[in-house]
C-alpha positions in Angstrom: -59.4 17.2 96.3 -62.1 19.4 94.9 -61.5 23.1 93.9 -63.8 25.7 92.4 -63.0 27.1 89.0 -62.5 30.5 90.5 -59.1 29.3 92.0 -57.8 28.1 88.6 -55.9 31.2 87.6 -54.3 31.6 91.0 -53.2 27.9 91.2 -51.8 28.0 87.6 -49.9 31.2 88.2 -48.4 29.9 91.4 -50.1 32.6 93.6 -52.3 30.0 95.3 -50.3 27.3 97.0 -52.5 26.6 100.1 -56.0 25.3 100.7 -57.8 24.8 104.0 -60.5 22.1 104.4 -62.7 20.7 107.2 -62.6 17.0 107.0 -63.4 14.2 109.4 -60.0 12.7 108.4 -57.4 13.8 105.9 -58.4 13.2 102.3 -54.9 13.8 100.8 -51.4 12.7 101.6 -48.1 14.6 101.4 -46.1 13.3 98.4 -49.1 12.3 96.4 -50.4 13.9 93.2 -54.0 14.7 92.5 -55.9 15.6 89.3 -58.3 18.5 89.9 -60.3 21.0 87.9 -57.5 23.6 88.5 -54.7 21.3 87.3 -52.6 18.4 88.6 -51.4 19.2 92.1 -48.5 17.7 94.1 -49.2 17.9 97.8 -46.2 19.0 99.8 -47.6 19.1 103.4 -50.8 18.3 105.3 -51.3 19.5 108.9 -54.2 20.1 111.3 -54.5 23.8 112.3 -56.7 25.9 114.5 -58.9 27.9 112.1 -58.8 30.9 114.4 -55.0 31.0 113.9 -55.1 31.2 110.1 -53.3 34.4 109.1 -54.3 36.9 106.4 -51.1 36.0 104.6 -52.1 32.4 104.5 -55.5 33.3 103.3 -54.0 35.3 100.4 -51.9 32.2 99.5 -55.2 30.3 99.5 -56.9 32.7 97.1 -58.9 34.8 99.7 -58.6 38.5 100.6 -58.2 37.7 104.3 -58.6 35.0 107.0 -62.1 36.0 108.0 -63.4 35.5 104.4 -61.6 32.1 104.2 -62.9 30.8 107.5 -66.4 31.9 106.6 -66.1 30.0 103.3 -65.0 26.7 105.0 -67.5 23.9 104.4 -68.4 21.5 107.1 -69.2 22.1 110.8 -66.7 24.0 113.0 -66.2 20.9 115.2 -64.4 19.1 112.3 -60.6 19.4 112.2 -59.3 22.1 109.8 -56.6 20.8 107.5 -53.9 23.1 106.0 -52.7 21.6 102.6 -49.6 23.1 101.0 -49.3 22.2 97.3 -47.8 23.2 94.0 -48.9 22.8 90.4 -47.4 19.7 88.8 -47.2 20.3 85.1 -44.9 17.4 84.4 -45.9 14.3 82.6 -48.8 12.3 84.1 -47.6 8.8 84.8 -51.1 7.5 84.9 -51.7 8.7 81.4 -48.6 6.9 80.2 -49.6 3.8 82.1 -53.2 3.8 80.8 -52.0 4.0 77.2 -49.7 0.9 77.6 -51.7 -1.9 76.2 -48.9 -4.4 75.5 -49.3 -6.7 78.5 -47.2 -9.8 79.0 -48.1 -12.6 81.4 -46.1 -11.0 84.2 -48.0 -7.7 83.7 -51.3 -9.4 83.8 -50.4 -11.3 86.9 -49.1 -8.1 88.6 -52.4 -6.3 87.8 -54.4 -9.3 89.0 -52.5 -9.3 92.3 -53.1 -5.6 92.9 -56.8 -6.0 92.2 -57.0 -9.0 94.5 -55.4 -6.8 97.3 -58.0 -4.1 96.7 -60.8 -6.7 96.9 -59.5 -8.2 100.1 -59.1 -4.8 101.7 -62.7 -3.7 100.8 -65.3 -3.5 103.6 -68.0 -4.2 101.1 -66.5 -7.3 99.4 -64.9 -7.9 96.0 -65.7 -5.1 93.6 -62.9 -4.7 91.1 -64.0 -7.2 88.4 -67.6 -6.0 88.7 -66.6 -2.4 88.3 -64.3 -3.0 85.3 -67.1 -4.9 83.6 -69.6 -2.2 84.4 -67.4 0.5 82.9 -66.7 -1.6 79.9 -70.4 -2.2 79.3 -71.6 1.3 80.1 -68.9 3.8 78.9 -69.7 7.5 79.5 -72.5 6.8 82.0 -72.8 9.1 85.0 -71.2 7.8 88.2 -74.5 7.9 90.2 -76.1 5.7 87.5 -73.3 3.2 87.5 -73.3 3.1 91.3 -77.0 2.5 91.4 -76.7 -0.4 89.0 -74.7 -2.3 91.6 -76.5 -1.0 94.7 -73.8 1.4 95.9 -73.5 5.0 97.0 -72.0 7.4 94.5 -69.0 8.7 96.5 -67.6 5.4 97.7 -68.1 4.1 94.1 -66.2 7.0 92.7 -63.3 6.4 95.2 -63.1 2.8 94.0 -63.0 3.9 90.4 -60.2 6.3 91.2 -58.2 3.3 92.5 -58.6 1.6 89.2 -57.6 4.8 87.4 -54.4 4.9 89.5 -53.6 1.4 88.1 -54.0 2.8 84.6 -57.2 0.7 84.0 -59.8 3.4 83.5 -60.1 6.9 82.1 -62.3 9.7 83.3 -64.5 11.3 80.7 -66.4 14.6 81.0 -69.3 12.4 82.0 -68.5 9.0 83.4 -65.6 6.7 82.6 -64.3 4.3 80.0 -61.7 1.5 80.1 -58.2 2.6 79.1 -56.2 0.7 76.5 -54.5 -1.0 79.4 -57.8 -1.9 81.0 -59.1 -3.4 77.7 -55.9 -5.4 77.3 -56.1 -6.7 80.8 -59.7 -7.8 80.5 -58.9 -9.5 77.1 -56.0 -11.3 78.7 -58.1 -12.6 81.6 -60.8 -13.7 79.2 -58.3 -15.6 77.2 -57.0 -17.3 80.3 -60.4 -18.4 81.4 -61.6 -19.3 77.9 
């Protein structure tokens, strides 16, 4: 979920707790947490609303002076559904950071990660991608996502979504530019190499 920097102070103070988006389908789920430029957010509720029914009070909670300004600022065409996302700033510990730092993997840990990656590969519409992507990030740390995607003939945005799935497993870290393997990701690849070697 992308935010502009101008909303950071409002989100961090707790004044901004809503956002409205035009999406073809919902991009976030209630109960999930998302890292954004304004902080780590916990999504409390996602619902489809009529943009004409957005109130001025809701607009203020979304960081706008009134509903008309908010609706005028919505990206996407008016025929797309408008989603109302209620969230709060989650300043607790980031479980992914703890997971990414855990590099002591036993055989059961390696098998569990391999099973999760296999499920991601099998669910993919473009074929197996996890091993290729981990190798790509290992071999090209801090490379721009469009460059990495181009190396394997993929579009940037779907590639970035896949990398986020690896990050959720604690295998990669996001850098100011590009990615790198986490300690857990390095340990996993080392363990798989030892198994096959």
